[in-house]
C-alpha positions as CSV (number, residue, x, y, z in Angstrom):
1,M,66.4,-29.6,-133.9
2,V,65.6,-26.1,-135.0
3,L,62.4,-24.4,-133.7
4,K,60.4,-22.8,-136.5
5,Y,57.7,-20.2,-136.7
6,I,58.8,-18.4,-133.5
7,E,59.0,-15.0,-135.1
8,E,55.7,-15.5,-136.9
9,Y,53.9,-15.6,-133.5
10,R,55.4,-12.2,-132.8
11,D,54.5,-10.7,-136.1
12,G,52.2,-7.7,-135.6
13,T,51.1,-7.6,-139.2
14,L,49.9,-11.2,-139.0
15,A,48.2,-10.6,-135.7
16,R,46.3,-7.5,-136.9
17,A,45.2,-9.4,-140.0
18,I,43.8,-12.3,-137.8
19,I,42.0,-9.8,-135.5
20,K,40.5,-8.0,-138.6
21,K,39.1,-11.4,-139.8
22,I,37.7,-12.2,-136.4
23,Q,35.9,-8.9,-136.3
24,A,34.6,-9.3,-139.8
25,V,33.0,-12.7,-139.2
26,S,31.8,-12.0,-135.6
27,K,28.1,-11.6,-136.0
28,K,26.6,-13.0,-132.7
29,K,27.4,-13.1,-129.1
30,L,29.8,-15.9,-128.1
31,R,31.2,-17.0,-124.8
32,L,34.4,-19.0,-124.7
33,M,36.1,-20.5,-121.7
34,E,39.7,-21.4,-121.3
35,V,40.4,-24.0,-118.7
36,C,44.1,-23.6,-118.3
37,G,45.6,-21.1,-116.0
38,T,48.6,-20.6,-118.3
39,H,46.2,-19.7,-121.1
40,T,44.4,-17.2,-118.8
41,M,47.6,-15.5,-117.8
42,S,48.8,-15.3,-121.5
43,I,45.4,-13.9,-122.6
44,F,45.7,-11.1,-120.0
45,R,49.4,-10.5,-120.4
46,H,49.1,-9.9,-124.1
47,G,45.9,-7.9,-124.1
48,I,43.9,-10.4,-126.2
49,R,40.6,-9.5,-124.4
50,S,41.0,-5.8,-125.5
51,V,41.3,-6.6,-129.2
52,L,38.4,-9.0,-129.6
53,P,34.9,-7.9,-130.8
54,E,32.5,-6.8,-128.1
55,G,30.3,-9.8,-128.7
56,I,33.0,-12.3,-127.7
57,T,33.3,-12.9,-124.0
58,L,36.3,-14.8,-122.6
59,L,35.6,-16.7,-119.4
60,S,38.3,-18.2,-117.2
61,G,37.6,-21.7,-115.9
62,P,39.3,-24.0,-113.4
63,G,42.8,-22.7,-114.2
64,C,44.8,-24.9,-111.8
65,P,44.5,-28.2,-109.8
66,V,44.1,-26.3,-106.5
67,C,41.0,-24.4,-107.8
68,V,39.0,-27.6,-108.2
69,T,39.8,-29.1,-104.8
70,A,36.8,-29.5,-102.5
71,Q,36.7,-27.9,-99.0
72,K,36.4,-31.3,-97.3
73,D,39.6,-32.5,-99.0
74,I,41.5,-29.5,-97.7
75,D,40.3,-30.4,-94.2
76,A,41.4,-34.0,-94.7
77,F,44.9,-32.9,-95.8
78,V,45.1,-30.7,-92.7
79,E,44.0,-33.7,-90.4
80,F,46.6,-35.9,-92.0
81,S,49.3,-33.4,-91.3
82,R,48.4,-33.6,-87.6
83,I,48.9,-37.4,-87.4
84,D,52.2,-38.5,-85.8
85,N,54.7,-40.2,-88.1
86,V,53.0,-38.9,-91.3
87,I,54.6,-36.9,-94.0
88,V,52.2,-35.0,-96.2
89,T,53.4,-34.2,-99.7
90,T,51.6,-31.6,-101.8
91,F,51.8,-29.2,-104.7
92,G,53.0,-25.7,-103.6
93,D,49.8,-23.8,-104.3
94,L,47.8,-26.1,-102.0
95,I,49.9,-25.0,-99.0
96,K,48.1,-21.6,-98.7
97,V,44.5,-22.8,-99.3
98,L,42.4,-22.4,-96.1
99,G,40.2,-25.3,-94.9
100,S,37.5,-24.7,-92.4
101,S,39.9,-24.3,-89.5
102,S,43.5,-24.3,-90.9
103,S,45.8,-24.7,-93.9
104,L,48.8,-27.0,-94.6
105,G,50.9,-23.9,-94.5
106,K,49.8,-23.1,-90.9
107,E,50.3,-26.7,-89.9
108,K,53.8,-26.7,-91.4
109,A,54.6,-23.6,-89.4
110,A,53.4,-25.3,-86.3
111,G,55.8,-28.2,-86.8
112,A,53.9,-30.7,-89.1
113,D,56.0,-32.5,-91.7
114,V,54.5,-31.0,-94.9
115,R,56.7,-31.1,-98.0
116,I,56.2,-29.5,-101.4
117,V,56.6,-31.8,-104.4
118,Y,56.1,-31.4,-108.2
119,S,54.6,-34.8,-108.9
120,V,53.6,-38.1,-107.3
121,F,57.0,-39.4,-108.2
122,D,58.7,-36.9,-105.8
123,A,56.4,-38.3,-103.1
124,I,57.6,-41.8,-104.0
125,N,61.2,-40.8,-103.5
126,I,60.4,-39.3,-100.2
127,A,58.7,-42.5,-99.1
128,R,61.7,-44.5,-100.1
129,E,63.9,-42.3,-98.0
130,N,61.6,-42.4,-95.0
131,K,60.5,-46.1,-94.8
132,E,59.7,-45.7,-91.1
133,K,57.0,-43.2,-91.8
134,E,53.7,-43.0,-93.7
135,V,53.7,-40.7,-96.7
136,V,50.5,-39.2,-98.0
137,F,50.3,-37.5,-101.4
138,C,47.5,-35.0,-101.9
139,G,46.1,-36.2,-105.2
140,V,44.4,-33.1,-106.4
141,G,43.7,-31.8,-109.9
142,F,42.2,-32.6,-113.2
143,E,43.5,-33.6,-116.6
144,T,46.8,-31.7,-116.2
145,T,48.0,-33.6,-113.1
146,I,46.0,-36.7,-112.8
147,P,47.7,-38.8,-115.6
148,T,50.9,-38.9,-113.6
149,I,49.0,-40.0,-110.4
150,A,47.2,-42.8,-112.3
151,A,50.5,-43.8,-113.9
152,G,52.2,-43.9,-110.5
153,I,49.6,-46.3,-109.2
154,L,49.7,-48.5,-112.3
155,M,53.5,-48.7,-112.1
156,G,53.2,-50.1,-108.6
157,I,54.4,-47.4,-106.2
158,G,53.9,-49.5,-103.1
159,D,51.8,-48.4,-100.2
160,I,51.9,-44.6,-100.7
161,P,48.3,-43.6,-99.9
162,L,46.5,-40.9,-102.0
163,I,43.5,-38.8,-101.3
164,G,41.5,-36.1,-103.1
165,D,39.1,-35.6,-106.0
166,I,40.6,-37.8,-108.7
167,P,39.0,-37.2,-112.1
168,L,38.6,-39.9,-114.7
169,I,41.5,-41.1,-116.8
170,G,40.4,-43.8,-119.1
171,D,39.1,-46.8,-117.2
172,I,41.9,-47.7,-114.9
173,P,42.5,-47.2,-112.0
174,L,39.8,-44.5,-111.5
175,I,36.1,-44.6,-111.2
176,G,33.4,-41.9,-110.7
177,D,31.5,-42.1,-107.4
178,I,31.3,-38.5,-106.3
179,P,28.1,-36.9,-107.6
180,L,28.5,-34.1,-110.1
181,S,32.2,-33.9,-109.2
182,G,35.5,-35.8,-109.4
183,M,36.5,-39.4,-109.3
184,S,37.9,-41.8,-106.7
185,L,40.0,-45.0,-106.8
186,K,38.4,-48.3,-107.9
187,K,38.0,-51.0,-105.2
188,E,41.0,-52.9,-106.4
189,Y,43.2,-49.8,-105.8
190,E,41.8,-49.0,-102.4
191,K,45.1,-49.7,-100.7
192,F,46.3,-46.4,-102.2
193,D,43.5,-44.4,-100.7
194,A,44.7,-42.6,-97.6
195,A,41.1,-41.9,-96.4
196,I,40.4,-45.6,-96.2
197,K,43.8,-46.5,-94.8
198,F,43.5,-44.1,-91.9
199,G,39.7,-44.2,-91.6
200,M,39.4,-40.5,-92.5
201,D,35.8,-39.5,-93.2
202,M,35.5,-35.7,-93.3
203,P,32.1,-34.1,-93.5
204,D,31.2,-31.9,-96.5
205,M,31.9,-28.3,-95.7
206,P,30.4,-25.2,-97.4
207,E,32.6,-22.8,-99.3
208,P,33.8,-19.7,-97.4
209,K,30.9,-17.3,-96.9
210,G,30.5,-14.9,-99.7
211,C,33.1,-16.6,-101.9
212,A,31.9,-17.0,-105.6
213,C,34.8,-19.3,-106.6
214,G,32.5,-22.2,-107.5
215,E,30.4,-20.0,-109.8
216,I,33.5,-18.5,-111.4
217,L,34.9,-21.9,-112.2
218,M,31.6,-22.7,-114.0
219,G,31.6,-19.5,-115.9
220,L,28.5,-18.2,-114.2
221,K,30.3,-15.2,-112.7
222,T,33.5,-13.2,-113.3
223,P,35.8,-12.4,-110.4
224,E,34.6,-8.7,-110.4
225,Q,31.1,-10.0,-109.6
226,C,32.3,-11.5,-106.3
227,G,31.6,-9.4,-103.3
228,L,34.9,-10.3,-101.7
229,Y,37.1,-9.6,-104.7
230,K,39.8,-7.0,-104.0
231,K,38.2,-6.3,-100.7
232,K,38.5,-9.2,-98.2
233,C,40.0,-11.5,-100.9
234,T,43.4,-10.5,-102.3
235,P,46.6,-12.5,-103.2
236,M,48.0,-11.6,-99.8
237,T,44.8,-12.6,-98.0
238,P,43.1,-15.1,-100.3
239,V,39.7,-16.5,-99.3
240,G,39.0,-18.9,-102.1
241,P,41.3,-21.2,-104.2
242,C,40.7,-19.0,-107.3
243,M,42.8,-16.3,-105.6
244,V,45.3,-18.6,-103.9
245,S,46.9,-20.0,-107.0
246,S,49.1,-17.8,-109.1
247,E,47.2,-19.2,-112.1
248,G,43.7,-19.0,-110.6
249,S,41.1,-16.9,-112.4
250,C,40.8,-14.3,-109.6
251,A,44.6,-14.0,-109.3
252,A,44.9,-13.3,-113.0
253,F,42.1,-10.7,-112.9
254,Y,43.7,-9.1,-109.9
255,R,47.1,-8.8,-111.5
256,Y,46.0,-7.7,-115.0
257,S,42.4,-6.5,-115.1
């Protein structure tokens, strides 16, 4: 197979012509949100914001699975890592996210068995290799990660429990019961829910004081409008999930803006 049209994407003449057309037809203010972190990074990296008309504002949305994870879920993941004979499997970005008292990274450093995986299927393999232990997969994310989690359940992955905000994928096996937020497993799939299996019921926790991550995800604010941005909150000392992930909105602004 031969890839076509690669050079055309790098053709400055074509790009300038497209920009000229956009500027010609842009007559009113327009706000556009990209919801993929890869898109956000590409937009910044290639200077797309700087060539658009002043009336067009680009907003960076959720960006990555970690950015849409509730504080109470982070606390639950931390509590699971403290249970004897439990292996917690998680995406790498989630390791650094702070809960109300700790993070999976801190718990791992203290001796907890926390392992980075790239999909639920990696967690399945870990479970097969450690049948004497319980394996918990942190089921975080939205449309980019959830299909594989739902597929794993439908394919019959055994008793590997899942936990987290699980958004809707069709009708099976997910159902919405979290107000104004994500989805959870239907009753017939409750055996896969780690919160039910271990009786874990974490209270709702407020976001870190001063963190505007929630408003940034909804396009109500930009990172620069957060009082913690580039002050208390940096990639080395992240406060909210938008700065933790390398593809988070705040991380992208910090690197390129």
